[in-house]
N, C-alpha and C positions, 0 to 999 in steps of 0.2 A: 205078675210073678215077683218073687222076692229077690232082691239083689244085695250084694255086699257093696260097701261104699267104694271100694276100689274098682268095681265093675261098672259104675255109673257112666264114666266118660266114654267107654267103648260102646255102651248101649245107646247113648245119645248120638254118637257119631253114626251109628247104624240106622236108626230111625226114631222118630218121636212117638211116644205113646200118648193116648188121649188123657190119661190120668197119671199123676205122680203123687204118691203118698209117702212122706218122710216123717219119721218120728224118732224121738230120743231126747236125752238131757245133756248132750254135748253141743253147746251152741255154735261153735266154729264149724264143725262138720255139717251140722244141720243148715246153717246159713249158706255155706259154700255149695252144698248140694242144690239148694234152691236157686242160687245164683247161676249155677251151671245149666239148669233147666231153662231159666229165663233167657240166658244168652243163646242157647240152642234154638229156643222158640223164636226169638227175635230174628235170628239169621234165617229162619224158615218162613218169615213173613208175619209172625204174630206181633203186630205193632201195638195193639190196644191192650191195656191191662187194668183189671178192676181188683182192688185189694179189699178184702173183707176180714175183719178180726172178730172172732167169737168171744165176746165178753158179756157183761151183765146187760148191756143195752142192745145186744145183737138180736136180730130176728132172722130165723131161717127162711122166712118169706123173702127177705132181701137176697138170699143166696139163690132161691128158685127163680126170682125175677131176673137176676143177673144171668142165669143159665138160659132163660127164655128170650131175653132181649137180643135184638140184632144191632150191632154197632154201626153207626153211620160213618165212622172214621176208618174202619178196617174190616175186611171180610173175616179176619181171624183174630181171636182175642184170647187172653189168659185170665182165668179166674184164680186169683192168688188168695187162697183161704188160709188164715192163720188160726190154729186151734191150740193155744198155749197149754190148756189143761189136759189135752189128750182125751177129753170126754165130751162128745157132741150131745149127749143126752138122748132121750127117746125121740124127740122131734127131729133132732139133727141126724140121728141114725137113719130114720125113715127117709129124710130128705136126700141123704147121700146114696142110699140104696135106690131110690126113685130116679136120681140123676143117672146112675149107671144103667138103668133100664131104657133110657132114651138119651144117650150121649149126643150132644150137638156136634155136627160135623166140623163146625168152624171154631170150636172152643177146646182149649187145653185147661184142664183142672189141675192146679198145683196146691197140695195141702201140706203145710208145715205144722207138725203136731208135737206137743210135749210127749214125754215117755209114756208108752202104753204097757200094761202088764200082760202076762201070759193069757189070762182069760179074755182080755180085750182083743188080743191078736186072733182069737178064735171066733170073735163075735161076727155077726152077719155083715155089719157095715164095713169092717176091715177086710174080711174075706172077699166081699163083693168088689171093693176097690182093687184088691190084689189081682182078682180074676180079670178085670177089665183094663188094668194098667200096670204100673211099676210101683212096688212098695219097697221101702228100705228103712231099716233101723240103724241108728248110729249109737255107739257106746263110748264112754270114757276109755281112753287107751292107757295101758300100763305095760310094764315089762318090755319084752322084745317088740311088741306091736308099737309101743310109743317110740322106741329107738328107731325103728324102721320109718315111722312117720316123720320124725325129725330129720332123718337122713334124706328123705324125698323132698322135704321142705327146703333144706339147705341147697340141694341140687337145683331147685327152681330158682334160687337166687345166685346160682353160679358158685356155690360154696361146697366144700367137702370137709370132712373131719374123720379121724380114726375112731375106733371103738371107745377109747378113753375119753375123747372129747365129746362124743355123742352121749356117753354115760353122764358126764358132767352136766350137760344141758338137761337131760332127762331128770336127773336128781334135783336140779334147781326148780323145774316147773311142776314136778309132782303130778303129771297128768293133765295140767291145765293147758290146753292147746292154744288158747288166746295168749297166755303168758309165753309159751314157746315161740309163737309167731313174733311177739315183741322182742324176745331175746335174739332171734335170728335177724330181725331187722336191725337191731343194735349192732350185731356183728358185721352186717353188710355195710352199715354206715361207717364203722370204725376201720374195717380192713378191705372193703371192696370185695371183688371176686377172687377165687382161688382156694387153696387148701389152708385150713386153719390149724394152727398148732394147739396142743393142749394148754400151753402157757397163755396163748392169746385168749382162749375160751375161759380159762380160769380168771384172768384179769378182768375180762369184760362181763362175764355171766355170773360167776360165783362170787359176787361182791356181797360180803356179809354186812355192809354198812346199813344202818337203819334208815339212812337218808338216801333215797334213790329218785330217779326222774319221775316215776309214777306217783310217788308220794307228793312230789312237787306239783304235778298237774292236779291231783285231787285237792291239795290245799288251795291252789289257785281257784279251782272251780267252786270251792266252798266259800271263797271270799275272805279267807283267814290270812291277812297280809303279814301278820307277825310270824306265823308259821312258814309262810313262803320265804321270808327273809332267813329264818333259821335253817330251813332245809336246803336252800340254795347255797348258803355258806358251808353247810356240811358236805354237800356234793362237791363243791370246789376244793374243800380241804381234803376229801378222800381221793382226789385226783381223777374223778370221773370226767371223761372227755367232753369238752364243750359241744362238739357236733351232736353227741348223743342227747344232751339236754335240749338243744335246738330242735332236733328231730321229734322228740316227745311233745314239745310245746306246739310246733307247727302242725303235727298230726292231729292234735286235739282241736286246734283252731279251725282247721279245714273241716273237720267233722262237724263242729258247731255251725259253720256256715252252711253246709249241706243240709243239716237237720233243720236249721232255720228256714231255708228256702222251701223245703217240703212241707213244713208246718204252715208257712204262709200261703202255700198253694192249696191248703185245705185237707191235706192228708192227716189221718188219725195219729195222735202222738204215740200210742202203743206200737202201731205198725212201723212208724219211722224209727223208733228206738230199736225195735227188733232188727230192722234192716241194717242199722249201723252198729249192731252188737252192743247196745247199751243195756246192761242187765242189772237186776238187783238194786243194791244201794247206789250204784252209779247213776241210776235214773234220777234220784233226788239231786245229786250233784250237778248233773247236766241241766236239769230243769231250773235249778237255782241260777246257774250261769246264764242261761237263755233269758231269764227274767230281767237281768241287769245289763246285758251286752247287746248292742244292736249291730247291724251289718257293717256300718261305717267303722265302728271301733274294732271289729274283728279284722276287717281289711287293713286297718292301720297297723295292727299287730303283724300281719303278714309282710307289710312293707318294712317294718322294723326288723323282722326276721331275716329278710333279704340283706339288710345292712349288717346284721350280726354275722351272717354267713360270709360276707365279703371281708369283714374284720378278721374272722378266723383264718381266712385264706391270705391275709396280708394285702388285700386289694383296696382296703379303705382304712384310714386312721381311726383310732379309738379302741376302747376296751370292750371286747366281745362279751365278757362276763357282766359288764355294766348294762349292755343292751339286753342280755338274757334276764337280768333283774327287772329291767323296765317292762319287758314283754310279760314276765310272770305277774308283775303288779297290775298291769293293764288287764290281764286275764282275770285277776282277782277283783276287778271292778274299781 
């Protein structure tokens, strides 16, 4: 059956389906829907998970082998199939239809797919998946749908805003839900929980400066130390709060550590990047950073970040901005 994104949580709470097929070109909603299924499955005893990514080197024989194999670690397992193109091809279509003809009792199939068009939605492989499980398409949000989404996201953080404030955030992010999430995290870091005024949102979110914290992080990942110096000076001059800068840096550092751990464990780079929502041009930046930074240096950055946090709170002597500069330059290698 086809579900809307807002219906997924209730459906998962009721019962698990044997197949989940999610498609779309809005990465945050797609990733969070898959995360929700994985969490529900884990709570239901699906401890073992096999991740398969359909790329140029992929064989559909691997998928059928995964479906037929019996795990020695758990009686129940998840096949986490990533289909970025949204096109399984002739062989893949047959494999998915054949899977539905004999669904293993101990297996949950989760398919995360790129956007499919109207003709693909009527194809045999999609209609068969939908008949035997749950299918859902996610779309970029705009207008009132985007405003409502931002409002729900604020509430999850213990925040609220009036229509003026919500409109400011929506105007800033222009439908980019990843950017909206970052803006909401920034507001939470700055103001904690409670009702946000339009002035607070305007000061924190609608910053027209060309130098912002995400430019700083990207410059550091690319190893451009001269640009790091220039952007950080611009951020400080524009009056952007130091805790926001620290949040952006530590968020990226922790993400690099987690990605590094999964790659060291043998997981495929494309799958790991998708899981951590590293898309498009940022894949090159993150890959560049991973090539020059080891675990020890990343952990050292987190220790220095803790020092910067204490300096901001007046619990330790020293200049927090100097510590932020040191962290940024360390991240730049």
